[in-house]
Every structure is written in C-alpha cells, then in structure tokens.
N, C-alpha and C positions, 0 to 999 in steps of 0.2 A: 258391732254395728259391720258388716261391710259395706266398703267405698263401692261405693256402679262405677264410678269415674275409672279407676284405679280398673278392676272388671270389664271394662273398656279395652280400654288400653292394652290389657292378655290382648284379647279380639283380635284388634286394629295390629298390631307386633306378628299375630301367626300371617295374617294376607300380607305385612308388606317385610316380612320374612322368606316368603319364595317367591319373592321378587328376586334383579340382579344388581351384584352391588352398586351399579350407577343408583339404581330405584329407588334399593333401600334409601341409604344416603337418600334423595329427593322427599318422597314419602314420607323418611323419619322427621328433618328441618319441616318439613314445609306443613304436614299437620300436624308435630307436634309446637311449633310456631304461630300456628293459628289460633291452635286452642288456647297455647297461653293472652297473644292476644285479645283473643278473644275474653279469660277472662278481667283483664286489667278495662278493658272494653266495659265489661257487664260493672263492673266496679264502681270504675266514671259514671256509670249511666246508672247505678240502683236498680240494676238486673241480677237474674242468680249467674252469678259466676258456673255453678255446678251442671247448669244447663246451654249456659253458652258456652263451655270447655267440651263439651256432652258434641255442641252444631263443630265446634273448631275440629275434632279429629273424625267428625262421619263428614263429613262437608265430597270431601276428591273418594269416598268409601269404590263407586260404583268406578272408576277409571281407573284406582289399585285392579279391583276387581278384575276389568273386561278390557283395561288397554284402550279407554278407550273415549277420549276428551268429547268428542257430538254429543248435547245434548245428557252428559256428569252429574248437572245435577235434579234434572227430577227424576233421571234413571239410578242417580247414589240413594234421592228420597226414599225410592221403595228400594231398594238394601238396604238401606236406615235402617229402615219400616222395620223387615223382616227380621234384620240383627236386634232389633228392642227387643220386637217382640219375643223371640228366641232367649233371651234373653231373660224376660221378664222381671227384670227391678223397673223398670216406671209406665207410671201410668197412663193411657191416652191422650191423655188433655199435653202432658209434657211429650211423650213421641208427635205430635203434633204438631206441637211449637218446636222438633226438631226438627221433622221431614218435613216443613213448610219454608224451614230455614235454610237449608243445604234443598231446594227446590228452588227455593228461587236468589241463592247465590250468586250466580253467573250474570244476573240483567245487574249492571252495575248502575242501568242510568234509571232506574223506576227508583221513587222512596216506596218503600211498604213497611211494616210490622215490626217492632225492636229489635227482632232477634233476627229477622230478614235483615235490616241492617248492619246489625256489631256482628254477624259474620262476612259480610258487603268488603265491610271497613276494615276487618280482622284480618282477611285475605287479603287485601288490599297493602296492608302495614305489612304485613309477613312479603309481600310481595316485593314492597319499597323497599325496606328495611333487610331483605337479606343480603344487601352488595347495594351499595347506597351510590356507587362507579356507576353502576347500570343502566338504560332511559327508562324512562319511565310509561309502565304503557298509556300510548294515549285515552284508548276508556279507565282509565284509574286516575289518572290527571285528577278532574277536578276532586272527587273522593280523600286522592292525600292533599291537596288543599286544606281542605275541611280540616281533615281529619290531622294536619298540624298547627291550625289555628283551636282545633278544641281543646289543643295539650298547653296553647301557651307558645310553639315553637318559631309561630312569624307571626308576624301582622298582616290583618289584611294587605 
C-alpha cells in the first residue's frame, strides 16, 4: 500500500532542498516538528493522525515557495490544494479539512474547527518548544498555557 504522508514529505523535501542552508534547517525543523505535534495532538484529541500530520507538513508551503510571510495561510491553502490534487491521493473532503486548517492557522485568537485548532496548537508547540530559553510570542501565550494544562504540565 502506498503511504500518502511519505509521498507528501518527498514533495515537500524537494521544495525545501532548493533553499539556502539556514532556511533548509529552519524548514526541516519546523515543518517536521509541527507535523509531529499535529500527530500527538490528533492522538490525544481522537482525530485522524495522518490528516493532522499532513496539515503540519503543508502549513507553511507558501512561505517556502514564495518566501512571503504575509497572508501565507490563505495563499498556502491554495498552494497546498494544488499539490494535493496533483498527487491524486486525497479525496475532496480530506483536501477541504487540510486546506481550511492551513488557511486559518495564523489566526491564533479565534477558535475554529478541530483540525484548525490542532494545527494552530501544534504550530505554537513547535515555536515554544524549539528553545525554551526563547521568549514566547505574546499572541501565543494563551494557547501555550492551555496546552501545558491539556498535557498536565502545569495547573491553572
């Protein structure tokens, strides 16, 4: 049986390897980190781990391909949809879940659909756990604190 997630990783790795060495390190670390946190959160929240990891692998695709952070969620959703359709391995419902999560992942203040929330939280986890000596971004503090509570790492 073909493994969709591994095939997707091959496609993403091709895009990453076109970058400069410092960007390669960042994207490999961040995308794979977010994908792993997505998997962990999906298992904890009884969601599909493969779809969750797919969201994580693709969430910054626009930033990788175009080098632009502005509006990268919405534009990334379009880029992800194109790639997923080209792969011809995901159905329309799965693509909708993935692209909606990607489109919404930058707005950490809103509570949205389960995969949207999962991706936002995984992104925050990767930012905050990359180096615990780094300050936590103000826009991520609330989610980070809630994640620590969810995982029993701190109390209210």
